[in-house]
Backbone as CSV, one residue per row, in Angstrom:
resi,resn,N_x,N_y,N_z,CA_x,CA_y,CA_z,C_x,C_y,C_z
1,MET,-56.557,-7.362,-21.153,-55.637,-6.981,-22.205,-55.866,-7.899,-23.397
2,SER,-55.935,-7.342,-24.581,-56.079,-8.106,-25.811,-54.828,-7.929,-26.648
3,ILE,-54.312,-9.042,-27.153,-53.108,-9.017,-27.978,-53.392,-9.831,-29.232
4,PRO,-53.221,-9.250,-30.418,-53.388,-10.049,-31.634,-52.196,-10.987,-31.810
5,ILE,-52.480,-12.270,-31.954,-51.417,-13.269,-32.091,-51.687,-14.080,-33.351
6,ILE,-50.644,-14.291,-34.151,-50.750,-15.186,-35.298,-49.911,-16.423,-34.978
7,ASN,-50.134,-17.500,-35.717,-49.444,-18.767,-35.458,-49.611,-19.182,-34.003
8,LEU,-50.859,-19.159,-33.584,-51.194,-19.388,-32.181,-50.655,-20.714,-31.664
9,LYS,-50.744,-21.757,-32.454,-50.321,-23.076,-31.984,-48.854,-23.078,-31.566
10,SER,-47.981,-22.500,-32.360,-46.559,-22.483,-32.007,-46.299,-21.558,-30.818
11,LYS,-47.034,-20.458,-30.740,-46.854,-19.553,-29.601,-47.302,-20.220,-28.299
12,ILE,-48.382,-20.975,-28.355,-48.865,-21.682,-27.165,-47.811,-22.656,-26.677
13,GLU,-47.186,-23.368,-27.615,-46.134,-24.312,-27.214,-45.018,-23.578,-26.483
14,LEU,-44.633,-22.417,-26.978,-43.596,-21.644,-26.305,-44.059,-21.144,-24.936
15,LEU,-45.288,-20.676,-24.858,-45.791,-20.119,-23.593,-45.990,-21.184,-22.521
16,LYS,-46.026,-22.437,-22.919,-46.164,-23.518,-21.940,-44.972,-23.596,-20.993
17,ILE,-43.836,-22.971,-21.357,-42.689,-22.983,-20.447,-43.019,-22.270,-19.140
18,PHE,-44.038,-21.401,-19.175,-44.417,-20.664,-17.972,-45.484,-21.384,-17.137
19,SER,-46.017,-22.495,-17.636,-47.089,-23.155,-16.899,-46.535,-23.880,-15.674
20,ASN,-47.383,-24.011,-14.670,-47.053,-24.694,-13.417,-45.835,-24.106,-12.719
21,GLN,-45.702,-22.797,-12.825,-44.609,-22.104,-12.158,-45.167,-21.283,-11.001
22,ASP,-44.356,-21.107,-9.985,-44.779,-20.302,-8.843,-44.471,-18.825,-9.031
23,SER,-43.817,-18.476,-10.127,-43.448,-17.084,-10.355,-44.547,-16.336,-11.103
24,GLU,-44.516,-15.026,-10.993,-45.496,-14.173,-11.666,-45.032,-13.898,-13.097
25,ILE,-45.973,-13.939,-14.023,-45.657,-13.689,-15.431,-46.079,-12.271,-15.769
26,GLU,-45.167,-11.535,-16.364,-45.433,-10.152,-16.761,-45.582,-10.092,-18.273
27,ILE,-46.612,-9.387,-18.721,-46.847,-9.198,-20.152,-46.696,-7.716,-20.449
28,SER,-45.870,-7.403,-21.419,-45.734,-5.995,-21.790,-45.902,-5.853,-23.299
29,VAL,-46.553,-4.756,-23.674,-46.790,-4.462,-25.085,-46.097,-3.151,-25.404
30,GLU,-45.281,-3.162,-26.429,-44.552,-1.964,-26.839,-45.413,-1.132,-27.780
31,ASP,-45.029,0.116,-27.960,-45.781,1.018,-28.840,-45.864,0.502,-30.279
32,ASN,-44.868,-0.251,-30.721,-44.860,-0.762,-32.090,-45.677,-2.050,-32.248
33,GLY,-46.326,-2.509,-31.167,-47.169,-3.698,-31.233,-46.471,-4.982,-30.853
34,ASN,-45.154,-4.937,-30.677,-44.437,-6.121,-30.222,-44.748,-6.345,-28.751
35,PHE,-44.620,-7.582,-28.298,-44.944,-7.865,-26.906,-44.031,-8.933,-26.347
36,THR,-43.941,-8.945,-25.012,-43.104,-9.919,-24.325,-43.863,-10.547,-23.165
37,PHE,-43.512,-11.791,-22.899,-43.969,-12.519,-21.724,-42.702,-12.847,-20.942
38,SER,-42.683,-12.559,-19.657,-41.474,-12.848,-18.900,-41.788,-13.209,-17.454
39,ASP,-40.897,-14.024,-16.892,-40.918,-14.286,-15.459,-39.538,-13.900,-14.937
40,GLN,-39.201,-14.342,-13.771,-37.929,-13.909,-13.191,-36.717,-14.472,-13.907
41,TYR,-36.914,-15.518,-14.741,-35.788,-16.150,-15.419,-35.736,-15.894,-16.918
42,THR,-36.888,-15.920,-17.559,-36.929,-15.974,-19.022,-37.860,-14.909,-19.584
43,THR,-37.474,-14.366,-20.740,-38.333,-13.439,-21.475,-38.514,-13.975,-22.888
44,LEU,-39.781,-14.095,-23.293,-40.103,-14.465,-24.669,-40.634,-13.224,-25.371
45,GLY,-40.049,-12.862,-26.502,-40.502,-11.702,-27.256,-41.093,-12.113,-28.587
46,PHE,-42.167,-11.428,-28.968,-42.831,-11.695,-30.240,-43.052,-10.384,-30.965
47,ASP,-42.820,-10.409,-32.279,-43.188,-9.265,-33.095,-44.690,-9.272,-33.255
48,GLY,-45.317,-8.132,-33.054,-46.758,-8.027,-33.286,-47.043,-8.127,-34.769
49,PRO,-48.142,-8.771,-35.140,-48.441,-8.914,-36.569,-48.837,-7.578,-37.196
50,GLU,-48.550,-7.438,-38.468,-49.013,-6.284,-39.225,-50.485,-6.515,-39.527
51,LEU,-51.363,-5.851,-38.800,-52.794,-6.154,-38.849,-53.396,-6.011,-40.240
52,GLU,-52.874,-5.102,-41.054,-53.455,-4.922,-42.382,-53.117,-6.065,-43.332
53,PHE,-52.182,-6.960,-42.935,-51.782,-8.047,-43.813,-52.282,-9.415,-43.361
54,ILE,-53.043,-9.476,-42.296,-53.554,-10.775,-41.881,-55.012,-10.912,-42.313
55,ASP,-55.393,-12.134,-42.694,-56.741,-12.387,-43.182,-57.790,-12.288,-42.089
56,ASN,-57.487,-12.817,-40.937,-58.424,-12.850,-39.826,-58.133,-11.638,-38.946
57,LYS,-58.772,-10.531,-39.254,-58.469,-9.258,-38.612,-58.783,-9.271,-37.119
58,PHE,-57.898,-8.667,-36.355,-58.133,-8.479,-34.932,-59.198,-7.413,-34.760
59,MET,-60.102,-7.633,-33.806,-61.106,-6.623,-33.512,-61.258,-6.504,-32.002
60,SER,-61.610,-5.322,-31.574,-61.817,-5.093,-30.148,-63.090,-5.805,-29.697
61,GLU,-63.266,-5.926,-28.387,-64.483,-6.555,-27.863,-65.720,-5.768,-28.284
62,GLU,-65.608,-4.444,-28.335,-66.751,-3.609,-28.730,-67.132,-3.869,-30.181
63,GLU,-66.136,-3.958,-31.061,-66.411,-4.250,-32.472,-67.026,-5.637,-32.626
64,ARG,-66.461,-6.606,-31.918,-66.981,-7.970,-31.980,-68.426,-8.042,-31.495
65,ASP,-68.707,-7.398,-30.367,-70.069,-7.419,-29.818,-71.071,-6.746,-30.747
66,ALA,-70.619,-5.746,-31.501,-71.512,-5.073,-32.448,-71.824,-5.969,-33.653
67,ILE,-70.874,-6.791,-34.058,-71.051,-7.668,-35.210,-71.743,-8.967,-34.822
68,PHE,-71.348,-9.542,-33.693,-71.876,-10.837,-33.257,-72.814,-10.653,-32.075
69,ALA,-74.058,-10.293,-32.377,-75.079,-10.150,-31.339,-75.423,-11.534,-30.803
70,MET,-75.305,-11.704,-29.493,-75.577,-13.008,-28.885,-76.420,-12.804,-27.635
71,ASP,-77.709,-12.626,-27.876,-78.670,-12.428,-26.807,-79.226,-13.788,-26.404
72,GLU,-79.232,-14.084,-25.118,-79.677,-15.400,-24.644,-81.096,-15.746,-25.097
73,GLU,-81.946,-14.746,-25.316,-83.303,-15.055,-25.778,-83.330,-15.529,-27.231
74,ASP,-82.229,-15.330,-27.966,-82.119,-15.803,-29.351,-81.438,-17.165,-29.450
75,LEU,-81.088,-17.763,-28.302,-80.373,-19.037,-28.292,-81.213,-20.133,-28.942
76,VAL,-80.618,-20.831,-29.893,-81.283,-21.913,-30.618,-80.717,-23.260,-30.195
77,LEU,-79.403,-23.322,-30.067,-78.728,-24.584,-29.788,-77.567,-24.342,-28.846
78,GLN,-77.430,-25.240,-27.891,-76.296,-25.200,-26.976,-75.844,-26.635,-26.764
79,ALA,-74.578,-26.894,-27.054,-74.066,-28.259,-26.927,-72.638,-28.222,-26.392
80,ASP,-72.341,-29.137,-25.475,-70.984,-29.310,-24.987,-70.417,-30.553,-25.653
81,LEU,-69.343,-30.364,-26.417,-68.730,-31.452,-27.166,-67.435,-31.857,-26.479
82,SER,-67.348,-33.120,-26.101,-66.138,-33.617,-25.452,-64.985,-33.589,-26.454
83,GLN,-63.774,-33.721,-25.931,-62.616,-33.747,-26.809,-62.659,-34.979,-27.715
84,THR,-63.257,-36.060,-27.248,-63.429,-37.255,-28.082,-64.290,-36.927,-29.304
85,ILE,-65.380,-36.195,-29.104,-66.271,-35.834,-30.215,-65.565,-34.902,-31.190
86,THR,-64.864,-33.876,-30.672,-64.181,-32.948,-31.583,-63.050,-33.646,-32.333
87,GLU,-62.404,-34.606,-31.706,-61.363,-35.370,-32.397,-61.982,-36.201,-33.526
88,ARG,-63.166,-36.763,-33.284,-63.861,-37.508,-34.340,-64.246,-36.587,-35.491
89,ILE,-64.719,-35.388,-35.163,-65.054,-34.418,-36.213,-63.811,-34.093,-37.034
90,LYS,-62.694,-33.905,-36.363,-61.438,-33.580,-37.045,-61.039,-34.697,-38.017
91,ILE,-61.078,-35.941,-37.555,-60.670,-37.074,-38.386,-61.638,-37.274,-39.554
92,ILE,-62.929,-37.277,-39.273,-63.912,-37.515,-40.334,-63.900,-36.366,-41.344
93,SER,-63.742,-35.128,-40.877,-63.651,-33.985,-41.798,-62.487,-34.155,-42.756
94,ALA,-61.353,-34.612,-42.244,-60.177,-34.808,-43.096,-60.415,-35.918,-44.122
95,VAL,-60.974,-37.031,-43.674,-61.214,-38.159,-44.586,-62.281,-37.807,-45.617
96,TYR,-63.355,-37.141,-45.176,-64.435,-36.755,-46.090,-64.083,-35.532,-46.929
97,ASN,-62.965,-34.887,-46.597,-62.540,-33.677,-47.296,-63.647,-32.612,-47.274
98,THR,-64.157,-32.353,-46.077,-65.204,-31.352,-45.913,-64.807,-30.371,-44.819
99,ASN,-65.321,-29.168,-44.916,-65.022,-28.177,-43.887,-66.279,-27.732,-43.148
100,SER,-67.321,-28.547,-43.183,-68.537,-28.163,-42.479,-69.153,-29.335,-41.732
101,VAL,-69.823,-28.980,-40.647,-70.604,-29.913,-39.846,-72.058,-29.514,-40.057
102,ILE,-72.911,-30.471,-40.294,-74.325,-30.186,-40.539,-75.097,-30.336,-39.224
103,ALA,-75.797,-29.279,-38.834,-76.728,-29.354,-37.709,-78.099,-29.620,-38.302
104,GLU,-78.665,-30.766,-37.966,-79.981,-31.160,-38.471,-80.992,-30.969,-37.344
105,PHE,-81.863,-29.975,-37.483,-82.879,-29.683,-36.465,-84.135,-30.488,-36.775
106,CYS,-84.546,-31.297,-35.801,-85.706,-32.184,-35.967,-86.681,-31.939,-34.819
107,GLY,-87.391,-30.815,-34.886,-88.336,-30.488,-33.819,-87.633,-29.982,-32.581
108,GLU,-87.688,-30.752,-31.494,-87.106,-30.326,-30.220,-85.675,-30.829,-30.016
109,THR,-85.137,-31.534,-31.017,-83.768,-32.031,-30.911,-82.987,-31.686,-32.173
110,ALA,-81.678,-31.845,-32.071,-80.799,-31.627,-33.221,-79.748,-32.727,-33.253
111,ASN,-79.237,-32.980,-34.430,-78.154,-33.939,-34.632,-77.004,-33.214,-35.320
112,LEU,-75.791,-33.602,-35.001,-74.618,-33.092,-35.705,-74.089,-34.209,-36.590
113,ALA,-73.846,-33.891,-37.852,-73.426,-34.907,-38.806,-72.381,-34.339,-39.761
114,LEU,-71.676,-35.239,-40.399,-70.735,-34.895,-41.462,-71.067,-35.759,-42.666
115,MET,-70.830,-35.222,-43.847,-71.033,-36.017,-45.056,-70.087,-35.541,-46.148
116,THR,-69.824,-36.457,-47.076,-69.005,-36.095,-48.218,-69.821,-35.177,-49.124
117,GLN,-69.134,-34.481,-50.004,-69.817,-33.562,-50.905,-70.833,-34.294,-51.774
118,SER,-70.518,-35.518,-52.167,-71.442,-36.296,-52.993,-72.561,-36.934,-52.166
119,LYS,-72.485,-36.777,-50.852,-73.477,-37.306,-49.903,-73.545,-38.835,-49.902
120,GLU,-72.496,-39.485,-50.440,-72.493,-40.943,-50.450,-72.017,-41.536,-49.125
121,GLN,-71.305,-40.725,-48.326,-70.862,-41.168,-47.003,-71.389,-40.185,-45.973
122,HIS,-71.837,-40.714,-44.844,-72.501,-39.887,-43.838,-72.106,-40.387,-42.452
123,ALA,-71.806,-39.492,-41.547,-71.474,-39.867,-40.163,-72.299,-39.023,-39.210
124,ASP,-73.078,-39.678,-38.364,-73.791,-38.981,-37.295,-72.836,-38.859,-36.117
125,ILE,-72.525,-37.643,-35.735,-71.544,-37.393,-34.676,-72.205,-37.368,-33.300
126,MET,-73.273,-36.607,-33.175,-74.033,-36.513,-31.925,-75.506,-36.483,-32.292
127,LYS,-76.316,-37.190,-31.508,-77.752,-37.239,-31.783,-78.529,-36.745,-30.573
128,ASP,-79.757,-36.326,-30.854,-80.729,-35.967,-29.813,-80.241,-34.888,-28.847
129,ILE,-79.658,-33.838,-29.398,-79.270,-32.679,-28.592,-80.526,-31.839,-28.400
130,THR,-80.893,-31.585,-27.179,-82.090,-30.798,-26.908,-81.879,-29.361,-27.372
131,THR,-82.815,-28.850,-28.165,-82.705,-27.484,-28.675,-83.498,-26.524,-27.798
132,GLU,-83.244,-25.255,-27.983,-83.936,-24.214,-27.230,-85.225,-23.782,-27.923
133,ARG,-85.388,-24.168,-29.210,-86.583,-23.863,-29.997,-86.954,-25.067,-30.841
134,VAL,-88.209,-25.146,-31.186,-88.660,-26.204,-32.091,-88.383,-25.723,-33.519
135,LEU,-87.545,-26.470,-34.237,-87.169,-26.099,-35.600,-87.166,-27.336,-36.490
136,GLU,-87.455,-27.132,-37.756,-87.346,-28.175,-38.777,-86.493,-27.593,-39.904
137,CYS,-85.169,-27.722,-39.774,-84.259,-27.129,-40.752,-82.862,-27.713,-40.570
138,THR,-81.940,-27.252,-41.395,-80.535,-27.627,-41.261,-79.686,-26.358,-41.235
139,SER,-78.469,-26.516,-40.779,-77.521,-25.410,-40.803,-76.126,-25.987,-41.017
140,SER,-75.389,-25.395,-41.923,-74.033,-25.834,-42.209,-73.069,-24.995,-41.364
141,LEU,-72.365,-25.656,-40.446,-71.461,-24.979,-39.515,-70.022,-25.200,-39.954
142,ILE,-69.236,-24.143,-39.974,-67.824,-24.285,-40.304,-67.169,-25.176,-39.248
143,ASN,-66.288,-26.074,-39.649,-65.725,-27.027,-38.693,-64.508,-26.502,-37.926
144,THR,-64.033,-25.318,-38.226,-62.844,-24.769,-37.581,-62.874,-24.845,-36.060
145,PRO,-63.983,-24.497,-35.391,-63.958,-24.563,-33.921,-63.736,-25.964,-33.367
146,PHE,-63.929,-26.980,-34.181,-63.828,-28.349,-33.700,-62.519,-29.036,-34.072
147,VAL,-61.836,-28.561,-35.106,-60.710,-29.323,-35.644,-59.330,-28.812,-35.242
148,PHE,-59.220,-27.635,-34.660,-57.890,-27.195,-34.245,-57.537,-27.839,-32.901
149,ASP,-56.248,-27.976,-32.635,-55.817,-28.598,-31.382,-56.259,-27.752,-30.208
150,HIS,-56.882,-28.393,-29.225,-57.343,-27.707,-28.026,-57.375,-28.702,-26.873
151,ASP,-57.585,-28.185,-25.690,-57.621,-29.020,-24.498,-59.012,-28.952,-23.887
152,GLY,-59.600,-30.094,-23.599,-60.902,-30.122,-22.946,-62.055,-30.030,-23.920
153,GLU,-63.256,-29.854,-23.351,-64.457,-29.838,-24.178,-64.664,-28.488,-24.848
154,THR,-65.512,-28.497,-25.851,-65.872,-27.292,-26.586,-67.343,-27.019,-26.352
155,SER,-67.641,-25.816,-25.894,-69.025,-25.398,-25.707,-69.449,-24.630,-26.955
156,TYR,-70.519,-25.081,-27.608,-70.981,-24.465,-28.855,-72.372,-23.886,-28.645
157,LYS,-72.535,-22.610,-29.011,-73.836,-21.957,-28.914,-74.187,-21.319,-30.252
158,MET,-75.461,-21.439,-30.615,-75.966,-20.861,-31.861,-77.125,-19.932,-31.516
159,PHE,-77.049,-18.707,-32.024,-78.062,-17.686,-31.759,-78.710,-17.250,-33.067
160,ASN,-80.013,-17.387,-33.183,-80.758,-16.967,-34.375,-81.169,-15.510,-34.170
161,PHE,-80.358,-14.579,-34.685,-80.553,-13.159,-34.379,-81.366,-12.407,-35.422
162,GLN,-81.472,-12.917,-36.635,-82.171,-12.185,-37.693,-82.635,-13.172,-38.766
163,ASP,-83.938,-13.184,-39.039,-84.502,-14.088,-40.044,-83.886,-15.479,-39.910
164,GLN,-83.148,-15.902,-40.906,-82.559,-17.240,-40.891,-81.059,-17.209,-40.570
165,LEU,-80.531,-16.063,-40.120,-79.105,-15.930,-39.838,-78.801,-16.243,-38.383
166,CYS,-77.659,-16.894,-38.174,-77.237,-17.249,-36.822,-75.802,-16.793,-36.576
167,ASN,-75.559,-16.314,-35.370,-74.211,-16.087,-34.871,-73.883,-17.259,-33.973
168,ASN,-72.661,-17.751,-34.085,-72.249,-18.924,-33.326,-70.960,-18.621,-32.586
169,ILE,-70.822,-19.226,-31.422,-69.579,-19.118,-30.661,-69.206,-20.494,-30.146
170,ALA,-67.948,-20.834,-30.338,-67.390,-22.064,-29.780,-66.321,-21.647,-28.788
171,SER,-66.429,-22.144,-27.566,-65.489,-21.786,-26.505,-64.760,-23.035,-26.037
172,THR,-63.440,-22.923,-25.959,-62.614,-24.035,-25.486,-61.353,-23.457,-24.865
173,GLN,-60.397,-24.310,-24.592,-59.126,-23.860,-24.043,-57.973,-24.473,-24.823
174,LEU,-56.911,-23.729,-24.872,-55.654,-24.193,-25.432,-54.622,-23.952,-24.348
175,GLY,-54.282,-24.994,-23.618,-53.464,-24.809,-22.424,-54.281,-24.050,-21.395
176,ASP,-53.733,-22.964,-20.895,-54.433,-22.134,-19.912,-55.133,-20.945,-20.564
177,ILE,-55.171,-20.910,-21.890,-55.737,-19.769,-22.599,-57.142,-20.111,-23.077
178,ASP,-58.095,-19.237,-22.752,-59.460,-19.392,-23.247,-59.497,-18.980,-24.711
179,VAL,-60.115,-19.809,-25.543,-60.220,-19.536,-26.973,-61.694,-19.509,-27.348
180,ASN,-62.122,-18.429,-27.992,-63.487,-18.301,-28.508,-63.410,-18.121,-30.020
181,VAL,-64.155,-18.954,-30.741,-64.209,-18.850,-32.193,-65.619,-18.403,-32.564
182,TYR,-65.720,-17.300,-33.290,-67.004,-16.740,-33.701,-67.216,-17.016,-35.184
183,CYS,-68.424,-17.390,-35.538,-68.736,-17.632,-36.945,-70.236,-17.444,-37.171
184,ARG,-70.630,-17.495,-38.416,-72.045,-17.338,-38.783,-72.511,-18.553,-39.551
185,SER,-73.819,-18.753,-39.524,-74.433,-19.814,-40.317,-75.862,-19.401,-40.644
186,SER,-76.485,-20.163,-41.499,-77.877,-19.901,-41.892,-78.728,-21.111,-41.567
187,LEU,-79.980,-20.837,-41.241,-80.961,-21.901,-41.065,-81.661,-22.093,-42.410
188,VAL,-81.638,-23.319,-42.914,-82.223,-23.618,-44.226,-83.382,-24.572,-44.004
189,ASP,-84.565,-24.163,-44.462,-85.746,-25.023,-44.327,-85.500,-26.340,-45.029
190,LEU,-86.031,-27.408,-44.476,-85.832,-28.733,-45.063,-86.341,-28.819,-46.489
191,ASP,-87.342,-28.032,-46.839,-87.869,-28.030,-48.201,-86.910,-27.406,-49.201
192,ASP,-85.986,-26.517,-48.694,-85.089,-25.763,-49.575,-83.804,-26.498,-49.910
193,ASP,-83.433,-27.504,-49.119,-82.128,-28.137,-49.360,-82.257,-29.363,-50.188
C-alpha cells in the first residue's frame, strides 16, 4: 500500500506511539484520500494531501520505475554511509551553506566531499570508496538524502543510465519506515569543471 504523506517528520513522531506494541495496527484509506492508523486503543487520522498542490508529487511505483531506471549493470557507485557520516554531512552543509555533496571519481575509487561556493573551505567526508567503473570525473549530489533526520545507515547507489546522466537512490529508515530518496545527477569530466 502506498500513501502520500506530507510533513513526514511530525507524522513519524505520532506513529511512534504504535511502536513496540503487541497489538496489530490497521491502516485504512478513505475514498477522499484521508487515512487512519489504529490499534485496539487509539486511532490517528490524517487528511490526505491535495496532490495538485504539493511540490514533490506522489507517483506510483510504475511511474517511478519508468522515470528512474536503475539497472544493476549501470551501477557506478555504491556506498553505505553510517549515521555518523550523514550527521557530519548535515552539519558541514549547514555551516558551508551548501546543498550538494561532491562525488570525486578518481579511477577505481571515489571520494565524497563538501565545499563552500567560493571553494575556500573543503571537507573530505569519505575517501577511497571502491567504484563499479573506472571514471575520472565529478558529480554534484543533492544533500537531501543525507541531511534529514533518519535512523541507521544510508545506502547510496548511483546508476549511469544515459550518456553523463545518473539516477541515484538513497535508502534509509525513519523509525520502522523504509525511506527511499530518488534524485538525478550528472557526471562532469574533470576537464569541464
